[in-house]
C-alpha distance (Angstrom), angle and dihedral (degrees) to the residues before:
residue distance angle dihedral
M1 . . .
T2 3.86 . .
W3 3.82 125.6 .
S4 3.75 102.7 -160.2
G5 3.75 120.9 -174.7
S6 3.72 89.5 29.4
R7 3.77 116.2 179.6
A8 3.81 135.0 175.7
L9 3.76 115.8 -151.1
T10 3.81 112.3 -158.1
P11 3.84 136.9 162.0
L12 3.79 89.1 -107.5
G13 3.79 94.8 51.9
D14 3.81 145.3 -66.2
L15 3.82 124.2 -70.6
D16 3.77 124.8 -154.2
L17 3.70 99.3 -151.1
G18 3.81 98.0 -178.0
P19 3.72 120.1 -140.0
V20 3.81 119.0 -14.3
I21 3.81 112.6 -154.5
A22 3.78 120.4 -165.5
Q23 3.75 137.8 172.5
V24 3.76 117.3 -145.8
S25 3.79 125.0 -166.1
C26 3.81 142.9 162.3
T27 3.80 121.4 -148.6
D28 3.72 130.2 163.2
N29 3.85 90.9 -9.2
T30 3.77 92.6 -52.5
I31 3.84 121.4 118.3
S32 3.76 113.3 -151.0
V33 3.79 131.6 -172.4
T34 3.80 126.3 -176.0
G35 3.76 127.8 173.0
D36 3.77 152.7 141.4
Q37 3.82 142.2 -142.1
N38 3.77 131.5 -161.9
S39 3.78 127.1 -174.2
P40 3.87 138.6 133.8
V41 3.78 90.6 -89.8
A42 3.78 97.0 50.9
Q43 3.80 150.3 -17.8
S44 3.77 121.5 -140.5
E45 3.84 148.0 163.0
F46 3.79 128.2 -162.9
S47 3.75 141.7 179.0
A48 3.80 135.9 -177.5
T49 3.72 139.8 176.0
L50 3.84 130.8 -161.5
Q51 3.86 117.7 -163.0
A52 3.77 125.9 -152.7
N53 3.85 89.4 -107.9
S54 3.83 89.5 60.4
T55 3.84 98.2 -105.4
Y56 3.72 116.3 136.1
N57 3.78 139.6 -171.2
A58 3.82 122.5 -160.9
K59 3.88 125.4 -176.3
A60 3.75 127.9 178.8
W61 3.76 142.2 155.9
F62 3.75 134.7 -172.1
I63 3.87 137.8 -168.8
P64 3.79 116.1 -151.9
G65 3.71 112.9 -121.8
D66 3.79 130.1 -139.9
E67 3.70 92.6 -99.1
L68 3.88 96.7 52.1
P69 3.89 102.7 124.9
D70 3.81 116.0 -106.6
S71 3.81 90.8 -122.5
M72 3.86 87.6 63.5
R73 3.75 97.2 36.5
N74 3.79 89.9 57.0
Q75 3.79 89.3 59.1
L76 3.74 95.8 57.2
R77 3.82 90.9 89.2
W78 3.79 86.4 75.8
L79 3.74 89.4 64.5
G80 3.85 96.9 58.8
N81 3.73 124.2 -123.0
P82 3.80 124.1 -32.6
D83 3.78 118.7 -119.8
G84 3.82 123.5 -103.0
E85 3.82 90.5 -78.6
G86 3.85 93.0 53.0
R87 3.93 94.0 -105.1
Y88 3.64 124.2 141.4
Q89 3.76 105.0 -146.9
F90 3.83 133.4 -155.5
D91 3.84 127.7 -170.8
Q92 3.75 120.6 178.9
N93 3.83 130.4 175.8
G94 3.78 128.3 178.2
R95 3.81 149.3 112.6
L96 3.72 127.3 -84.1
């Protein structure tokens, strides 16, 4: 699945994310999605699963690009430090 013309509208500014490409599947009662995105404002990858018992796992990372607006770049400090490859990572597990 491709989301072309993807934009994120935020209070700090709008982001043109470029195409977001995702693969969605369902195997053994588990819905899975993986994907990526690459633009001058950011590069990212993500994955998520949803089990039949309503538990989920979501992981993602992003690297700020050269064209990320300064108003947003200044807020990155609230996310902690990026890893050795410059990625800000997220990992969330839970139940719906």
